[in-house]
C-alpha positions as CSV (number, residue, x, y, z in Angstrom):
1,M,0.0,0.0,0.0
2,R,1.5,3.3,-1.0
3,N,2.2,5.8,1.7
4,R,0.5,3.9,4.5
5,R,0.7,6.9,6.8
6,Y,-2.1,8.7,4.9
7,R,-4.1,5.6,4.0
8,D,-4.7,4.7,7.6
9,H,-6.7,7.9,8.0
10,S,-8.7,8.0,4.8
11,D,-10.6,5.8,2.4
12,F,-10.5,8.4,-0.2
13,M,-10.6,7.5,-3.9
14,L,-10.2,10.1,-6.7
15,T,-13.0,9.4,-9.2
16,N,-13.0,10.1,-12.9
17,G,-15.7,12.7,-12.3
18,M,-13.4,14.5,-9.8
19,K,-10.5,14.4,-12.2
20,F,-12.7,15.8,-15.0
21,Q,-13.9,18.7,-12.9
22,L,-10.4,19.5,-11.6
23,N,-9.0,19.5,-15.2
24,A,-11.9,21.8,-16.2
25,A,-11.1,24.1,-13.3
26,F,-7.5,24.4,-14.5
27,S,-8.7,25.0,-18.0
28,A,-10.9,27.8,-16.8
29,M,-8.0,29.3,-14.8
30,R,-5.9,29.4,-18.0
31,K,-8.7,31.1,-19.9
32,A,-8.9,33.6,-17.1
33,G,-5.2,34.6,-17.7
34,L,-3.4,32.4,-15.2
35,V,-0.5,30.2,-16.0
36,A,-2.0,27.1,-14.5
37,K,-0.1,23.8,-14.1
38,Q,-1.1,20.5,-12.7
39,N,1.2,17.8,-11.2
40,F,4.0,20.2,-12.1
41,S,7.6,19.8,-11.0
42,C,8.8,17.8,-8.0
43,C,8.2,20.3,-5.1
44,G,7.1,23.8,-4.3
45,G,10.5,25.4,-4.6
46,C,11.2,23.9,-8.1
47,A,7.6,24.6,-9.2
48,G,8.0,28.3,-8.3
49,S,11.3,28.6,-10.1
50,E,10.0,26.8,-13.2
51,L,6.8,28.9,-13.3
52,S,9.0,32.1,-13.0
53,T,11.1,30.9,-15.9
54,I,8.0,30.1,-18.1
55,V,6.4,33.5,-17.4
56,A,9.7,35.3,-18.1
57,Q,10.2,33.5,-21.4
58,R,6.7,34.4,-22.5
59,V,7.1,38.0,-21.6
60,L,10.5,38.3,-23.2
61,K,9.3,36.6,-26.4
62,N,6.2,38.8,-26.6
63,P,6.0,41.8,-24.3
64,K,2.2,42.0,-24.8
65,Q,2.0,38.9,-22.7
66,R,2.8,40.9,-19.6
67,D,-0.7,42.4,-19.6
68,K,-2.4,39.1,-20.4
69,I,-0.7,37.0,-17.7
70,K,-2.6,37.6,-14.4
71,G,-0.5,35.3,-12.3
72,V,0.3,31.6,-11.7
73,V,-1.3,28.7,-10.0
74,A,0.0,25.1,-9.7
75,Y,0.3,22.0,-7.6
76,H,3.4,19.8,-7.7
77,R,4.0,16.0,-7.5
78,Q,4.1,15.9,-3.7
79,D,0.7,17.6,-3.7
80,T,-0.5,14.9,-6.2
81,E,0.6,12.2,-3.9
82,R,-1.3,13.9,-1.0
83,L,-4.4,14.2,-3.2
84,N,-4.3,10.6,-4.2
85,D,-3.8,9.5,-0.5
86,T,-6.1,11.9,1.4
87,G,-8.2,13.8,-1.1
88,K,-6.6,17.2,-0.1
89,F,-3.9,19.1,-1.7
90,Y,-2.5,22.7,-1.8
91,L,-2.3,25.2,-4.6
92,L,0.6,27.6,-4.9
93,F,-0.4,30.9,-6.5
94,G,0.6,34.4,-7.0
95,Q,2.3,37.1,-8.9
96,V,5.7,36.4,-10.5
97,D,8.8,38.4,-9.8
98,S,11.7,37.4,-12.1
99,E,15.1,39.0,-12.6
100,K,14.6,38.9,-16.4
101,A,11.0,40.1,-16.8
102,G,10.4,41.9,-13.5
103,T,7.0,41.7,-11.8
104,V,4.2,40.1,-13.8
105,G,0.6,39.6,-12.8
106,L,-1.9,40.8,-10.3
107,P,-1.0,41.1,-6.6
108,T,-0.9,37.7,-5.0
109,V,-4.2,38.1,-3.0
110,E,-6.0,39.0,-6.2
111,V,-4.6,35.9,-7.9
112,G,-5.9,33.9,-5.0
113,R,-9.3,35.4,-5.3
114,L,-9.4,34.6,-9.0
115,V,-8.4,31.0,-8.2
116,V,-11.1,30.5,-5.5
117,K,-13.7,32.1,-7.8
118,V,-13.0,29.5,-10.4
119,L,-13.0,26.7,-7.8
120,G,-16.3,27.9,-6.5
121,E,-17.8,28.1,-10.0
122,M,-16.7,24.4,-10.5
123,F,-18.2,23.4,-7.1
124,I,-14.8,22.4,-5.8
125,P,-14.6,22.9,-2.0
126,Y,-11.5,24.7,-0.7
127,E,-10.1,26.3,2.4
128,W,-8.3,29.6,2.3
129,D,-8.0,32.4,4.8
130,G,-7.6,35.1,2.1
131,T,-4.0,35.9,2.8
132,P,-1.0,35.5,0.4
133,E,0.9,33.6,3.1
134,Q,-1.5,30.6,3.1
135,R,-1.7,28.2,0.2
136,I,-5.3,27.3,-1.0
137,C,-6.3,23.8,0.3
138,V,-8.5,22.0,-2.3
139,R,-10.7,19.5,-0.5
140,M,-11.6,16.8,-3.1
141,D,-12.5,14.6,-0.1
142,L,-15.6,16.8,0.4
143,Y,-16.4,16.9,-3.3
144,Q,-19.9,15.9,-4.5
145,I,-19.3,16.2,-8.2
146,Q,-21.3,13.1,-9.2
147,S,-24.7,14.3,-8.0
148,L,-24.0,18.0,-8.7
149,Y,-22.9,17.3,-12.2
150,Q,-26.1,15.2,-12.7
151,I,-28.2,18.0,-11.3
152,Q,-26.6,20.6,-13.6
153,T,-26.9,18.4,-16.8
154,R,-30.2,16.6,-16.1
155,K,-32.9,17.1,-18.7
156,I,-35.9,19.1,-17.4
157,H,-38.3,16.2,-17.7
158,A,-36.2,13.8,-15.6
159,Q,-37.2,13.1,-12.0
160,P,-34.6,14.1,-9.4
161,T,-33.4,11.4,-6.9
162,P,-34.4,11.8,-3.2
163,L,-30.8,13.0,-2.5
164,E,-30.9,15.6,-5.2
165,T,-34.3,16.8,-4.0
166,A,-32.8,17.2,-0.5
167,I,-29.6,19.1,-1.5
168,V,-30.7,21.1,-4.6
169,P,-32.5,24.0,-2.8
170,D,-29.5,24.6,-0.4
171,V,-27.0,24.4,-3.2
172,L,-29.0,26.8,-5.4
173,K,-29.4,29.3,-2.5
174,E,-25.9,29.2,-0.9
175,G,-23.6,27.2,-3.1
176,L,-21.5,24.4,-1.7
177,P,-20.5,24.9,2.0
178,R,-17.0,26.0,2.5
179,C,-14.8,24.0,4.9
């Protein structure tokens, strides 16, 4: 059993529906102007350095990119292991400050707000205190994508299940609860 330390505390299993929605969220982040990478690099330090290099190369190649890039967001391989074991992982995010290209992107807090906005739109639970010092914790262990996706895509004439009938009014009024 891989990484038994985490497995003893969780029976989490990442489903195809969860992977699909997580991929869709990262696609939406890219469309919103973020350089968004998944399972990127070995650790946070290397990921940050590589993201800085990517942004600098884009800006130096085409200076108009400076205004289009709003920031970066990523999770690295250690986070992927944590996700597969516990259902939780952390996003690094922020503005890029490189020697070659200077400062690129929105202030870090604004990048974080953009990231959590996309996560919320995709019904992906997260924890974040709104500060640049704390990474955003994505809580796939609380994720209800199967039933929510069915609710969103159900044809009008289909009958909702008892579970959907119970949760739909709350979800429509308040959105998914934050952890």
